PDB file of N, H, CA, C and O in Angstrom:
ATOM      1  N   MET A   1      31.346  -7.502  73.488  1.00  0.00           N
ATOM      2  CA  MET A   1      30.628  -8.043  74.617  1.00  0.00           C
ATOM      3  C   MET A   1      29.285  -8.617  74.146  1.00  0.00           C
ATOM      4  O   MET A   1      28.829  -9.652  74.633  1.00  0.00           O
ATOM      5  N   TYR A   2      28.674  -7.931  73.201  1.00  0.00           N
ATOM      6  H   TYR A   2      29.044  -7.091  72.805  1.00  0.00           H
ATOM      7  CA  TYR A   2      27.377  -8.340  72.673  1.00  0.00           C
ATOM      8  C   TYR A   2      27.423  -9.765  72.122  1.00  0.00           C
ATOM      9  O   TYR A   2      26.558 -10.584  72.433  1.00  0.00           O
ATOM     10  N   ILE A   3      28.417 -10.050  71.319  1.00  0.00           N
ATOM     11  H   ILE A   3      29.120  -9.384  71.066  1.00  0.00           H
ATOM     12  CA  ILE A   3      28.518 -11.353  70.661  1.00  0.00           C
ATOM     13  C   ILE A   3      28.791 -12.460  71.676  1.00  0.00           C
ATOM     14  O   ILE A   3      28.283 -13.573  71.533  1.00  0.00           O
ATOM     15  N   TYR A   4      29.579 -12.165  72.685  1.00  0.00           N
ATOM     16  H   TYR A   4      29.991 -11.262  72.801  1.00  0.00           H
ATOM     17  CA  TYR A   4      30.000 -13.192  73.632  1.00  0.00           C
ATOM     18  C   TYR A   4      28.934 -13.517  74.677  1.00  0.00           C
ATOM     19  O   TYR A   4      28.956 -14.603  75.256  1.00  0.00           O
ATOM     20  N   ILE A   5      28.018 -12.610  74.923  1.00  0.00           N
ATOM     21  H   ILE A   5      28.000 -11.728  74.452  1.00  0.00           H
ATOM     22  CA  ILE A   5      27.013 -12.851  75.968  1.00  0.00           C
ATOM     23  C   ILE A   5      25.603 -12.929  75.392  1.00  0.00           C
ATOM     24  O   ILE A   5      24.878 -13.886  75.663  1.00  0.00           O
ATOM     25  N   TYR A   6      25.207 -11.934  74.601  1.00  0.00           N
ATOM     26  H   TYR A   6      25.796 -11.157  74.380  1.00  0.00           H
ATOM     27  CA  TYR A   6      23.822 -11.846  74.128  1.00  0.00           C
ATOM     28  C   TYR A   6      23.450 -13.013  73.218  1.00  0.00           C
ATOM     29  O   TYR A   6      22.386 -13.610  73.385  1.00  0.00           O
ATOM     30  N   ILE A   7      24.291 -13.337  72.281  1.00  0.00           N
ATOM     31  H   ILE A   7      25.155 -12.852  72.145  1.00  0.00           H
ATOM     32  CA  ILE A   7      23.988 -14.421  71.343  1.00  0.00           C
ATOM     33  C   ILE A   7      23.913 -15.770  72.059  1.00  0.00           C
ATOM     34  O   ILE A   7      22.962 -16.512  71.812  1.00  0.00           O
ATOM     35  N   PRO A   8      24.862 -16.134  72.935  1.00  0.00           N
ATOM     36  CA  PRO A   8      24.722 -17.407  73.645  1.00  0.00           C
ATOM     37  C   PRO A   8      23.492 -17.470  74.555  1.00  0.00           C
ATOM     38  O   PRO A   8      22.973 -18.556  74.812  1.00  0.00           O
ATOM     39  N   LEU A   9      23.023 -16.324  75.043  1.00  0.00           N
ATOM     40  H   LEU A   9      23.445 -15.442  74.834  1.00  0.00           H
ATOM     41  CA  LEU A   9      21.799 -16.315  75.848  1.00  0.00           C
ATOM     42  C   LEU A   9      20.567 -16.597  74.990  1.00  0.00           C
ATOM     43  O   LEU A   9      19.496 -16.889  75.523  1.00  0.00           O
ATOM     44  N   GLY A  10      20.705 -16.516  73.710  1.00  0.00           N
ATOM     45  H   GLY A  10      21.574 -16.279  73.276  1.00  0.00           H
ATOM     46  CA  GLY A  10      19.588 -16.744  72.801  1.00  0.00           C
ATOM     47  C   GLY A  10      19.272 -15.526  71.974  1.00  0.00           C
ATOM     48  O   GLY A  10      18.477 -15.598  71.037  1.00  0.00           O
ATOM     49  N   GLY A  11      19.888 -14.403  72.308  1.00  0.00           N
ATOM     50  H   GLY A  11      20.534 -14.345  73.069  1.00  0.00           H
ATOM     51  CA  GLY A  11      19.642 -13.179  71.552  1.00  0.00           C
ATOM     52  C   GLY A  11      18.179 -12.813  71.567  1.00  0.00           C
ATOM     53  O   GLY A  11      17.535 -12.857  72.615  1.00  0.00           O
ATOM     54  N   ASN A  12      17.652 -12.455  70.424  1.00  0.00           N
ATOM     55  H   ASN A  12      18.175 -12.420  69.573  1.00  0.00           H
ATOM     56  CA  ASN A  12      16.238 -12.129  70.348  1.00  0.00           C
ATOM     57  C   ASN A  12      15.423 -13.278  69.753  1.00  0.00           C
ATOM     58  O   ASN A  12      14.255 -13.094  69.411  1.00  0.00           O
ATOM     59  N   ARG A  13      16.020 -14.442  69.630  1.00  0.00           N
ATOM     60  H   ARG A  13      16.969 -14.592  69.908  1.00  0.00           H
ATOM     61  CA  ARG A  13      15.321 -15.589  69.043  1.00  0.00           C
ATOM     62  C   ARG A  13      14.657 -16.475  70.088  1.00  0.00           C
ATOM     63  O   ARG A  13      13.534 -16.936  69.884  1.00  0.00           O
ATOM     64  N   THR A  14      15.330 -16.715  71.190  1.00  0.00           N
ATOM     65  H   THR A  14      16.242 -16.340  71.355  1.00  0.00           H
ATOM     66  CA  THR A  14      14.767 -17.590  72.213  1.00  0.00           C
ATOM     67  C   THR A  14      14.803 -16.890  73.563  1.00  0.00           C
ATOM     68  O   THR A  14      15.621 -16.000  73.793  1.00  0.00           O
ATOM     69  N   GLY A  15      13.931 -17.291  74.425  1.00  0.00           N
ATOM     70  H   GLY A  15      13.266 -18.014  74.238  1.00  0.00           H
ATOM     71  CA  GLY A  15      13.908 -16.722  75.768  1.00  0.00           C
ATOM     72  C   GLY A  15      13.337 -15.321  75.769  1.00  0.00           C
ATOM     73  O   GLY A  15      12.739 -14.875  74.789  1.00  0.00           O
ATOM     74  N   ASN A  16      13.524 -14.649  76.858  1.00  0.00           N
ATOM     75  H   ASN A  16      14.009 -15.011  77.654  1.00  0.00           H
ATOM     76  CA  ASN A  16      13.026 -13.299  77.006  1.00  0.00           C
ATOM     77  C   ASN A  16      14.111 -12.317  76.577  1.00  0.00           C
ATOM     78  O   ASN A  16      15.139 -12.196  77.244  1.00  0.00           O
ATOM     79  N   THR A  17      13.890 -11.630  75.488  1.00  0.00           N
ATOM     80  H   THR A  17      13.055 -11.728  74.947  1.00  0.00           H
ATOM     81  CA  THR A  17      14.865 -10.691  74.942  1.00  0.00           C
ATOM     82  C   THR A  17      15.207  -9.601  75.944  1.00  0.00           C
ATOM     83  O   THR A  17      16.364  -9.194  76.049  1.00  0.00           O
ATOM     84  N   TYR A  18      14.216  -9.130  76.674  1.00  0.00           N
ATOM     85  H   TYR A  18      13.276  -9.461  76.589  1.00  0.00           H
ATOM     86  CA  TYR A  18      14.436  -8.025  77.600  1.00  0.00           C
ATOM     87  C   TYR A  18      15.310  -8.450  78.772  1.00  0.00           C
ATOM     88  O   TYR A  18      16.160  -7.676  79.214  1.00  0.00           O
ATOM     89  N   ILE A  19      15.124  -9.645  79.278  1.00  0.00           N
ATOM     90  H   ILE A  19      14.434 -10.274  78.919  1.00  0.00           H
ATOM     91  CA  ILE A  19      15.984 -10.164  80.340  1.00  0.00           C
ATOM     92  C   ILE A  19      17.403 -10.347  79.805  1.00  0.00           C
ATOM     93  O   ILE A  19      18.374 -10.034  80.493  1.00  0.00           O
ATOM     94  N   ASN A  20      17.520 -10.849  78.585  1.00  0.00           N
ATOM     95  H   ASN A  20      16.731 -11.103  78.025  1.00  0.00           H
ATOM     96  CA  ASN A  20      18.843 -11.021  77.972  1.00  0.00           C
ATOM     97  C   ASN A  20      19.574  -9.684  77.863  1.00  0.00           C
ATOM     98  O   ASN A  20      20.770  -9.607  78.144  1.00  0.00           O
ATOM     99  N   LEU A  21      18.866  -8.637  77.460  1.00  0.00           N
ATOM    100  H   LEU A  21      17.895  -8.699  77.232  1.00  0.00           H
ATOM    101  CA  LEU A  21      19.491  -7.320  77.353  1.00  0.00           C
ATOM    102  C   LEU A  21      19.934  -6.799  78.713  1.00  0.00           C
ATOM    103  O   LEU A  21      21.027  -6.249  78.843  1.00  0.00           O
ATOM    104  N   LEU A  22      19.086  -6.971  79.730  1.00  0.00           N
ATOM    105  H   LEU A  22      18.198  -7.418  79.624  1.00  0.00           H
ATOM    106  CA  LEU A  22      19.464  -6.512  81.063  1.00  0.00           C
ATOM    107  C   LEU A  22      20.685  -7.260  81.587  1.00  0.00           C
ATOM    108  O   LEU A  22      21.554  -6.665  82.224  1.00  0.00           O
ATOM    109  N   ILE A  23      20.752  -8.552  81.324  1.00  0.00           N
ATOM    110  H   ILE A  23      20.046  -9.036  80.806  1.00  0.00           H
ATOM    111  CA  ILE A  23      21.916  -9.339  81.752  1.00  0.00           C
ATOM    112  C   ILE A  23      23.178  -8.841  81.064  1.00  0.00           C
ATOM    113  O   ILE A  23      24.219  -8.686  81.703  1.00  0.00           O
ATOM    114  N   VAL A  24      23.089  -8.590  79.763  1.00  0.00           N
ATOM    115  H   VAL A  24      22.243  -8.715  79.244  1.00  0.00           H
ATOM    116  CA  VAL A  24      24.253  -8.114  79.011  1.00  0.00           C
ATOM    117  C   VAL A  24      24.733  -6.777  79.561  1.00  0.00           C
ATOM    118  O   VAL A  24      25.936  -6.584  79.740  1.00  0.00           O
ATOM    119  N   PHE A  25      23.823  -5.855  79.831  1.00  0.00           N
ATOM    120  H   PHE A  25      22.846  -6.011  79.686  1.00  0.00           H
ATOM    121  CA  PHE A  25      24.247  -4.548  80.322  1.00  0.00           C
ATOM    122  C   PHE A  25      24.727  -4.613  81.762  1.00  0.00           C
ATOM    123  O   PHE A  25      25.614  -3.850  82.145  1.00  0.00           O
ATOM    124  N   LEU A  26      24.175  -5.491  82.557  1.00  0.00           N
ATOM    125  H   LEU A  26      23.455  -6.111  82.246  1.00  0.00           H
ATOM    126  CA  LEU A  26      24.678  -5.679  83.915  1.00  0.00           C
ATOM    127  C   LEU A  26      26.119  -6.183  83.876  1.00  0.00           C
ATOM    128  O   LEU A  26      26.979  -5.684  84.601  1.00  0.00           O
ATOM    129  N   ILE A  27      26.370  -7.160  83.037  1.00  0.00           N
ATOM    130  H   ILE A  27      25.671  -7.565  82.448  1.00  0.00           H
ATOM    131  CA  ILE A  27      27.726  -7.694  82.902  1.00  0.00           C
ATOM    132  C   ILE A  27      28.668  -6.650  82.294  1.00  0.00           C
ATOM    133  O   ILE A  27      29.845  -6.592  82.650  1.00  0.00           O
ATOM    134  N   THR A  28      28.150  -5.829  81.380  1.00  0.00           N
ATOM    135  H   THR A  28      27.194  -5.876  81.091  1.00  0.00           H
ATOM    136  CA  THR A  28      28.967  -4.758  80.816  1.00  0.00           C
ATOM    137  C   THR A  28      29.370  -3.767  81.902  1.00  0.00           C
ATOM    138  O   THR A  28      30.506  -3.294  81.920  1.00  0.00           O
ATOM    139  N   GLY A  29      28.445  -3.452  82.806  1.00  0.00           N
ATOM    140  H   GLY A  29      27.522  -3.837  82.792  1.00  0.00           H
ATOM    141  CA  GLY A  29      28.778  -2.579  83.926  1.00  0.00           C
ATOM    142  C   GLY A  29      29.853  -3.198  84.801  1.00  0.00           C
ATOM    143  O   GLY A  29      30.775  -2.503  85.228  1.00  0.00           O
ATOM    144  N   LEU A  30      29.752  -4.478  85.074  1.00  0.00           N
ATOM    145  H   LEU A  30      29.003  -5.043  84.727  1.00  0.00           H
ATOM    146  CA  LEU A  30      30.769  -5.166  85.862  1.00  0.00           C
ATOM    147  C   LEU A  30      32.105  -5.205  85.134  1.00  0.00           C
ATOM    148  O   LEU A  30      33.164  -5.153  85.761  1.00  0.00           O
ATOM    149  N   TRP A  31      32.053  -5.295  83.824  1.00  0.00           N
ATOM    150  H   TRP A  31      31.194  -5.337  83.315  1.00  0.00           H
ATOM    151  CA  TRP A  31      33.270  -5.332  83.021  1.00  0.00           C
ATOM    152  C   TRP A  31      34.066  -4.035  83.185  1.00  0.00           C
ATOM    153  O   TRP A  31      35.296  -4.053  83.226  1.00  0.00           O
ATOM    154  N   HIS A  32      33.358  -2.921  83.277  1.00  0.00           N
ATOM    155  H   HIS A  32      32.359  -2.906  83.244  1.00  0.00           H
ATOM    156  CA  HIS A  32      34.030  -1.629  83.400  1.00  0.00           C
ATOM    157  C   HIS A  32      34.630  -1.417  84.780  1.00  0.00           C
ATOM    158  O   HIS A  32      35.557  -0.622  84.930  1.00  0.00           O
ATOM    159  N   GLY A  33      34.131  -2.094  85.766  1.00  0.00           N
ATOM    160  H   GLY A  33      33.377  -2.740  85.643  1.00  0.00           H
ATOM    161  CA  GLY A  33      34.679  -1.969  87.113  1.00  0.00           C
ATOM    162  C   GLY A  33      33.748  -2.641  88.101  1.00  0.00           C
ATOM    163  O   GLY A  33      32.545  -2.743  87.861  1.00  0.00           O
ATOM    164  N   ALA A  34      34.299  -3.095  89.201  1.00  0.00           N
ATOM    165  H   ALA A  34      35.276  -3.012  89.396  1.00  0.00           H
ATOM    166  CA  ALA A  34      33.499  -3.857  90.154  1.00  0.00           C
ATOM    167  C   ALA A  34      32.933  -2.974  91.261  1.00  0.00           C
ATOM    168  O   ALA A  34      32.731  -3.449  92.379  1.00  0.00           O
ATOM    169  N   SER A  35      32.675  -1.708  90.975  1.00  0.00           N
ATOM    170  H   SER A  35      32.839  -1.322  90.067  1.00  0.00           H
ATOM    171  CA  SER A  35      32.044  -0.857  91.981  1.00  0.00           C
ATOM    172  C   SER A  35      30.564  -0.700  91.640  1.00  0.00           C
ATOM    173  O   SER A  35      30.133  -0.973  90.519  1.00  0.00           O
ATOM    174  N   TRP A  36      29.816  -0.262  92.615  1.00  0.00           N
ATOM    175  H   TRP A  36      30.166  -0.040  93.525  1.00  0.00           H
ATOM    176  CA  TRP A  36      28.366  -0.125  92.425  1.00  0.00           C
ATOM    177  C   TRP A  36      28.019   0.914  91.371  1.00  0.00           C
ATOM    178  O   TRP A  36      26.966   0.825  90.740  1.00  0.00           O
ATOM    179  N   ASN A  37      28.887   1.895  91.170  1.00  0.00           N
ATOM    180  H   ASN A  37      29.742   1.968  91.683  1.00  0.00           H
ATOM    181  CA  ASN A  37      28.628   2.906  90.137  1.00  0.00           C
ATOM    182  C   ASN A  37      28.533   2.268  88.759  1.00  0.00           C
ATOM    183  O   ASN A  37      27.646   2.605  87.975  1.00  0.00           O
ATOM    184  N   PHE A  38      29.429   1.363  88.468  1.00  0.00           N
ATOM    185  H   PHE A  38      30.149   1.089  89.105  1.00  0.00           H
ATOM    186  CA  PHE A  38      29.432   0.723  87.158  1.00  0.00           C
ATOM    187  C   PHE A  38      28.279  -0.264  87.013  1.00  0.00           C
ATOM    188  O   PHE A  38      27.695  -0.387  85.936  1.00  0.00           O
ATOM    189  N   VAL A  39      27.956  -0.957  88.081  1.00  0.00           N
ATOM    190  H   VAL A  39      28.431  -0.857  88.955  1.00  0.00           H
ATOM    191  CA  VAL A  39      26.806  -1.872  88.049  1.00  0.00           C
ATOM    192  C   VAL A  39      25.535  -1.062  87.803  1.00  0.00           C
ATOM    193  O   VAL A  39      24.696  -1.444  86.986  1.00  0.00           O
ATOM    194  N   PHE A  40      25.397   0.057  88.514  1.00  0.00           N
ATOM    195  H   PHE A  40      26.078   0.367  89.177  1.00  0.00           H
ATOM    196  CA  PHE A  40      24.236   0.930  88.306  1.00  0.00           C
ATOM    197  C   PHE A  40      24.209   1.461  86.880  1.00  0.00           C
ATOM    198  O   PHE A  40      23.145   1.526  86.265  1.00  0.00           O
ATOM    199  N   TRP A  41      25.381   1.844  86.343  1.00  0.00           N
ATOM    200  H   TRP A  41      26.245   1.790  86.843  1.00  0.00           H
ATOM    201  CA  TRP A  41      25.458   2.320  84.960  1.00  0.00           C
ATOM    202  C   TRP A  41      24.932   1.267  83.998  1.00  0.00           C
ATOM    203  O   TRP A  41      24.156   1.579  83.095  1.00  0.00           O
ATOM    204  N   GLY A  42      25.354   0.018  84.188  1.00  0.00           N
ATOM    205  H   GLY A  42      25.984  -0.236  84.922  1.00  0.00           H
ATOM    206  CA  GLY A  42      24.917  -1.054  83.302  1.00  0.00           C
ATOM    207  C   GLY A  42      23.422  -1.297  83.373  1.00  0.00           C
ATOM    208  O   GLY A  42      22.761  -1.436  82.344  1.00  0.00           O
ATOM    209  N   VAL A  43      22.883  -1.349  84.593  1.00  0.00           N
ATOM    210  H   VAL A  43      23.420  -1.236  85.429  1.00  0.00           H
ATOM    211  CA  VAL A  43      21.442  -1.568  84.757  1.00  0.00           C
ATOM    212  C   VAL A  43      20.660  -0.383  84.204  1.00  0.00           C
ATOM    213  O   VAL A  43      19.616  -0.572  83.579  1.00  0.00           O
ATOM    214  N   TRP A  44      21.149   0.831  84.424  1.00  0.00           N
ATOM    215  H   TRP A  44      21.997   0.984  84.931  1.00  0.00           H
ATOM    216  CA  TRP A  44      20.496   2.050  83.940  1.00  0.00           C
ATOM    217  C   TRP A  44      20.388   2.034  82.410  1.00  0.00           C
ATOM    218  O   TRP A  44      19.315   2.289  81.865  1.00  0.00           O
ATOM    219  N   HIS A  45      21.474   1.743  81.729  1.00  0.00           N
ATOM    220  H   HIS A  45      22.346   1.536  82.172  1.00  0.00           H
ATOM    221  CA  HIS A  45      21.460   1.717  80.271  1.00  0.00           C
ATOM    222  C   HIS A  45      20.638   0.533  79.743  1.00  0.00           C
ATOM    223  O   HIS A  45      19.922   0.666  78.751  1.00  0.00           O
ATOM    224  N   GLY A  46      20.742  -0.599  80.397  1.00  0.00           N
ATOM    225  H   GLY A  46      21.324  -0.707  81.203  1.00  0.00           H
ATOM    226  CA  GLY A  46      19.934  -1.739  79.994  1.00  0.00           C
ATOM    227  C   GLY A  46      18.455  -1.456  80.115  1.00  0.00           C
ATOM    228  O   GLY A  46      17.672  -1.845  79.249  1.00  0.00           O
ATOM    229  N   PHE A  47      18.062  -0.777  81.191  1.00  0.00           N
ATOM    230  H   PHE A  47      18.698  -0.461  81.895  1.00  0.00           H
ATOM    231  CA  PHE A  47      16.662  -0.411  81.396  1.00  0.00           C
ATOM    232  C   PHE A  47      16.150   0.458  80.247  1.00  0.00           C
ATOM    233  O   PHE A  47      15.055   0.230  79.734  1.00  0.00           O
ATOM    234  N   PHE A  48      16.937   1.448  79.846  1.00  0.00           N
ATOM    235  H   PHE A  48      17.827   1.634  80.263  1.00  0.00           H
ATOM    236  CA  PHE A  48      16.485   2.333  78.775  1.00  0.00           C
ATOM    237  C   PHE A  48      16.507   1.662  77.405  1.00  0.00           C
ATOM    238  O   PHE A  48      15.709   2.021  76.539  1.00  0.00           O
ATOM    239  N   ILE A  49      17.387   0.710  77.189  1.00  0.00           N
ATOM    240  H   ILE A  49      18.035   0.418  77.893  1.00  0.00           H
ATOM    241  CA  ILE A  49      17.368  -0.063  75.946  1.00  0.00           C
ATOM    242  C   ILE A  49      16.087  -0.900  75.886  1.00  0.00           C
ATOM    243  O   ILE A  49      15.464  -1.004  74.829  1.00  0.00           O
ATOM    244  N   VAL A  50      15.697  -1.489  77.003  1.00  0.00           N
ATOM    245  H   VAL A  50      16.203  -1.404  77.862  1.00  0.00           H
ATOM    246  CA  VAL A  50      14.463  -2.279  77.060  1.00  0.00           C
ATOM    247  C   VAL A  50      13.253  -1.380  76.814  1.00  0.00           C
ATOM    248  O   VAL A  50      12.357  -1.751  76.055  1.00  0.00           O
ATOM    249  N   ILE A  51      13.213  -0.211  77.439  1.00  0.00           N
ATOM    250  H   ILE A  51      13.940   0.090  78.056  1.00  0.00           H
ATOM    251  CA  ILE A  51      12.103   0.732  77.229  1.00  0.00           C
ATOM    252  C   ILE A  51      12.021   1.127  75.760  1.00  0.00           C
ATOM    253  O   ILE A  51      10.933   1.176  75.186  1.00  0.00           O
ATOM    254  N   GLU A  52      13.165   1.409  75.155  1.00  0.00           N
ATOM    255  H   GLU A  52      14.048   1.369  75.621  1.00  0.00           H
ATOM    256  CA  GLU A  52      13.177   1.795  73.743  1.00  0.00           C
ATOM    257  C   GLU A  52      12.653   0.672  72.861  1.00  0.00           C
ATOM    258  O   GLU A  52      11.928   0.928  71.899  1.00  0.00           O
ATOM    259  N   ARG A  53      13.006  -0.555  73.173  1.00  0.00           N
ATOM    260  H   ARG A  53      13.595  -0.763  73.954  1.00  0.00           H
ATOM    261  CA  ARG A  53      12.520  -1.686  72.381  1.00  0.00           C
ATOM    262  C   ARG A  53      11.023  -1.903  72.565  1.00  0.00           C
ATOM    263  O   ARG A  53      10.335  -2.317  71.632  1.00  0.00           O
ATOM    264  N   LEU A  54      10.518  -1.627  73.762  1.00  0.00           N
ATOM    265  H   LEU A  54      11.077  -1.291  74.520  1.00  0.00           H
ATOM    266  CA  LEU A  54       9.088  -1.807  74.019  1.00  0.00           C
ATOM    267  C   LEU A  54       8.240  -0.785  73.266  1.00  0.00           C
ATOM    268  O   LEU A  54       7.148  -1.115  72.803  1.00  0.00           O
ATOM    269  N   ILE A  55       8.723   0.442  73.137  1.00  0.00           N
ATOM    270  H   ILE A  55       9.610   0.709  73.512  1.00  0.00           H
ATOM    271  CA  ILE A  55       7.904   1.491  72.523  1.00  0.00           C
ATOM    272  C   ILE A  55       8.283   1.772  71.075  1.00  0.00           C
ATOM    273  O   ILE A  55       7.692   2.651  70.447  1.00  0.00           O
ATOM    274  N   HIS A  56       9.242   1.056  70.540  1.00  0.00           N
ATOM    275  H   HIS A  56       9.723   0.342  71.050  1.00  0.00           H
ATOM    276  CA  HIS A  56       9.769   1.354  69.207  1.00  0.00           C
ATOM    277  C   HIS A  56       8.697   1.359  68.117  1.00  0.00           C
ATOM    278  O   HIS A  56       8.741   2.220  67.238  1.00  0.00           O
ATOM    279  N   ASN A  57       7.767   0.460  68.139  1.00  0.00           N
ATOM    280  H   ASN A  57       7.732  -0.239  68.853  1.00  0.00           H
ATOM    281  CA  ASN A  57       6.768   0.363  67.075  1.00  0.00           C
ATOM    282  C   ASN A  57       5.411   0.933  67.452  1.00  0.00           C
ATOM    283  O   ASN A  57       4.435   0.705  66.738  1.00  0.00           O
ATOM    284  N   LYS A  58       5.324   1.652  68.528  1.00  0.00           N
ATOM    285  H   LYS A  58       6.117   1.837  69.108  1.00  0.00           H
ATOM    286  CA  LYS A  58       4.063   2.273  68.917  1.00  0.00           C
ATOM    287  C   LYS A  58       3.746   3.424  67.980  1.00  0.00           C
ATOM    288  O   LYS A  58       4.644   4.123  67.511  1.00  0.00           O
ATOM    289  N   HIS A  59       2.462   3.614  67.711  1.00  0.00           N
ATOM    290  H   HIS A  59       1.733   3.046  68.092  1.00  0.00           H
ATOM    291  CA  HIS A  59       2.003   4.632  66.765  1.00  0.00           C
ATOM    292  C   HIS A  59       2.473   6.026  67.177  1.00  0.00           C
ATOM    293  O   HIS A  59       2.967   6.786  66.343  1.00  0.00           O
ATOM    294  N   TRP A  60       2.325   6.360  68.438  1.00  0.00           N
ATOM    295  H   TRP A  60       1.924   5.744  69.115  1.00  0.00           H
ATOM    296  CA  TRP A  60       2.702   7.698  68.902  1.00  0.00           C
ATOM    297  C   TRP A  60       4.217   7.902  68.857  1.00  0.00           C
ATOM    298  O   TRP A  60       4.680   9.028  68.678  1.00  0.00           O
ATOM    299  N   TYR A  61       4.975   6.852  69.013  1.00  0.00           N
ATOM    300  H   TYR A  61       4.598   5.937  69.158  1.00  0.00           H
ATOM    301  CA  TYR A  61       6.434   6.975  68.972  1.00  0.00           C
ATOM    302  C   TYR A  61       6.923   7.183  67.542  1.00  0.00           C
ATOM    303  O   TYR A  61       7.866   7.939  67.308  1.00  0.00           O
ATOM    304  N   ILE A  62       6.293   6.521  66.603  1.00  0.00           N
ATOM    305  H   ILE A  62       5.527   5.906  66.793  1.00  0.00           H
ATOM    306  CA  ILE A  62       6.686   6.650  65.199  1.00  0.00           C
ATOM    307  C   ILE A  62       6.452   8.081  64.721  1.00  0.00           C
ATOM    308  O   ILE A  62       7.248   8.613  63.947  1.00  0.00           O
ATOM    309  N   LYS A  63       5.355   8.711  65.179  1.00  0.00           N
ATOM    310  H   LYS A  63       4.708   8.278  65.808  1.00  0.00           H
ATOM    311  CA  LYS A  63       5.038  10.066  64.748  1.00  0.00           C
ATOM    312  C   LYS A  63       5.798  11.147  65.508  1.00  0.00           C
ATOM    313  O   LYS A  63       5.722  12.322  65.152  1.00  0.00           O
ATOM    314  N   THR A  64       6.527  10.764  66.546  1.00  0.00           N
ATOM    315  H   THR A  64       6.589   9.809  66.836  1.00  0.00           H
ATOM    316  CA  THR A  64       7.308  11.741  67.306  1.00  0.00           C
ATOM    317  C   THR A  64       8.505  12.185  66.462  1.00  0.00           C
ATOM    318  O   THR A  64       9.193  11.349  65.878  1.00  0.00           O
ATOM    319  N   PRO A  65       8.756  13.494  66.394  1.00  0.00           N
ATOM    320  CA  PRO A  65       9.899  13.973  65.596  1.00  0.00           C
ATOM    321  C   PRO A  65      11.226  13.422  66.131  1.00  0.00           C
ATOM    322  O   PRO A  65      11.390  13.226  67.335  1.00  0.00           O
ATOM    323  N   ASN A  66      12.153  13.181  65.229  1.00  0.00           N
ATOM    324  H   ASN A  66      12.020  13.340  64.251  1.00  0.00           H
ATOM    325  CA  ASN A  66      13.450  12.596  65.594  1.00  0.00           C
ATOM    326  C   ASN A  66      14.215  13.462  66.591  1.00  0.00           C
ATOM    327  O   ASN A  66      14.952  12.930  67.421  1.00  0.00           O
ATOM    328  N   ILE A  67      14.062  14.754  66.528  1.00  0.00           N
ATOM    329  H   ILE A  67      13.464  15.186  65.853  1.00  0.00           H
ATOM    330  CA  ILE A  67      14.791  15.630  67.441  1.00  0.00           C
ATOM    331  C   ILE A  67      14.389  15.372  68.885  1.00  0.00           C
ATOM    332  O   ILE A  67      15.207  15.556  69.786  1.00  0.00           O
ATOM    333  N   ILE A  68      13.166  14.956  69.128  1.00  0.00           N
ATOM    334  H   ILE A  68      12.501  14.807  68.396  1.00  0.00           H
ATOM    335  CA  ILE A  68      12.691  14.649  70.477  1.00  0.00           C
ATOM    336  C   ILE A  68      13.109  13.248  70.885  1.00  0.00           C
ATOM    337  O   ILE A  68      13.401  12.999  72.055  1.00  0.00           O
ATOM    338  N   LYS A  69      13.138  12.347  69.939  1.00  0.00           N
ATOM    339  H   LYS A  69      12.901  12.549  68.989  1.00  0.00           H
ATOM    340  CA  LYS A  69      13.531  10.970  70.269  1.00  0.00           C
ATOM    341  C   LYS A  69      14.942  10.945  70.748  1.00  0.00           C
ATOM    342  O   LYS A  69      15.463   9.879  71.077  1.00  0.00           O
TER     343      LYS A  69
END
């Protein structure tokens, strides 16, 4: 799914990477089923992937032990 949607959207090279990730996970949720549970699942996981990318290089995050991450 990543190759078919994320890369044509521009991936992390063009556009807003975070919007691209949310779109990919929203579509992934729809792929699993057309009920609101799956759509929510996709948005939920996309949200946390975006949060992880935003804090990945922060000083306090780097020093956090891996067991907590």
